[in-house]
N, C-alpha and C positions, 0 to 999 in steps of 0.2 A: 342796392338791395343785400339783405345782410343773407349770409348761406353756411353750410359747411364747407369746407374745404376740401378740393379732389386733387386728384394727382396733375390734373392739368396746371394748377392755381401754383407749382411749385416754383416756376421762374420768378415769377412778380413776387412771391412771397421771399423768395433767395434775394432777388434784387433790393425790395424795400428793408431786409433786414443787413443786409450787407452794406449798403446806404448809411443807415444810422451806426452800423458798426465802424464802419471808415472817418465818418463826420464828425463823431459827437462824442459826448462821455454817457449819454441816456443808457449804453451798456458800457461795462468796464470789459469785457471779452476784446481783444483786438484781432481774434481769429476770426476770417471768413464763415459764413456758414455754407455747406458745399451742398446741392441740389440732393442726394442721397441722404446729408443729413436733416432736410428739410422734408424729403420724401417719405423718410421714416418719422417724423412727427406727425406728419399727417394721417401715415397708418397706424400709430400707435396713442396718440391724442386726440382729444377734441381739439378742431382750431377752426375757427370762423373766419369768414373775411368777408369786407365790404366789398362788393364788386360793382362796380361801372363798366358799362358797354362793354362786358365780358371780361373787365381785366381787375383782379387783386388789387385795390388802391391801400388796403389797410387788412390787416390780422390781429386774431387775438386766441390764444392760448393759454392752458394753463396744467401743473405737471406739480408733482410730490413738492411739499415743502422741503418735509426732513424723512430720512429713511425711517422705517419702522413702523408696528400698527398704531403705536399711541399717536401720531400725526394724520390717520388715515383720513379723517374728516379735514384736513385743511389741505389747500394747495399756493401754491405760488403762480401768480399770472404774468403773461407778457401780452403788450398790445403797441404795434407802431402802425405809423399811417404814412404814408408817400407823402411829401411835401405838399402836392396840387391836393391833396383828401382832406389836411388840417384845416380847421374850424368852420367845418358845416354840419358837424353832429355826430361824423360817423362814431367817432370814438366811442360815444355816450351808446348807438345804438348797439354796437361791437360789443361794451360789454354790460349792455343790459342781457344782451342773448348769450354771451359767457355766464353769468352770474345763474342766467335761469338752468342752462347749462350743466352746470357746476352740481348746482342744488337735485336737480333729476339724477345726479349720478354720487348723491349722498356726502356731497361736500357744502359745509355749511359755514367755514372763513375760507376769506381769499387774503393773502399777504399780495403786497407789491411792496418791490424792493426798489426804491427811486436814491438816483443821484442828488445829494444834498443841495445841487448848484441848480437843481434840474425845476426850477418855481414852476415851470407851464404843467410839468408831469404832477408835482404835487398838488397843485391849487385844481388840476383836472381830477384827482384822486379823491380830494377833500369835497370838490362839490359833487362826488358822486357815494359820499356817505363814510369816505374810506377817515379813518383816524390815524394820525401819528403814534407808534406803539415803543417806537426804539429808533436810537438816532445811533450811529457806532463811527465815530470819527476817523476819519483817514484809512477807513477802510477798503477802498478802491484805488485804485493806481491804473490810469492810464495819461497817454501824451505827454509823461514826464511829471504827470501832477498828480496829488492823493484826492482823493474824494470822500466825504461821508456816504456813507448809504445811511438812508431812513427807510425803516421799515416802516409801512402802512397797513392796515388791518380792516378789512370789512366782514362783519358778522351775518350772512346772508339767512340765517336760520333767526325769524323774530321771538323763539323761547328765549328766555335769558340764561 
């Protein structure tokens, strides 16, 4: 089931996110997320979860792409699934709900920031209609390595 997160999901979202932070370069941050940070995210932004047996096994959210009113129609999204939830179509379902939610809130463009070596995330986004619009070489640093940041964009509004 895909649904909006509530305060009871904070622990599971925190666990999923912190596993990604600790074990991969899917995000360039190395600082674990606190339960308070996740609870604030749930209170202030749309957070959608994939629920399996009353447990959040994945989540997606979006927030401002950049500050200022000139970017009010653009958001940057985040999506992570627990390893056991991958490959079951949950990511696609999360993104479909996230895209509709964004449109309902006046967002017409989503941006994904993807590590250049993360081919699975790149292919996932490409399959959903995102296109590469920029590549920033060596911008991300983690685990003693430098990584490209690939920006992918999807226009949600069918109007050109």
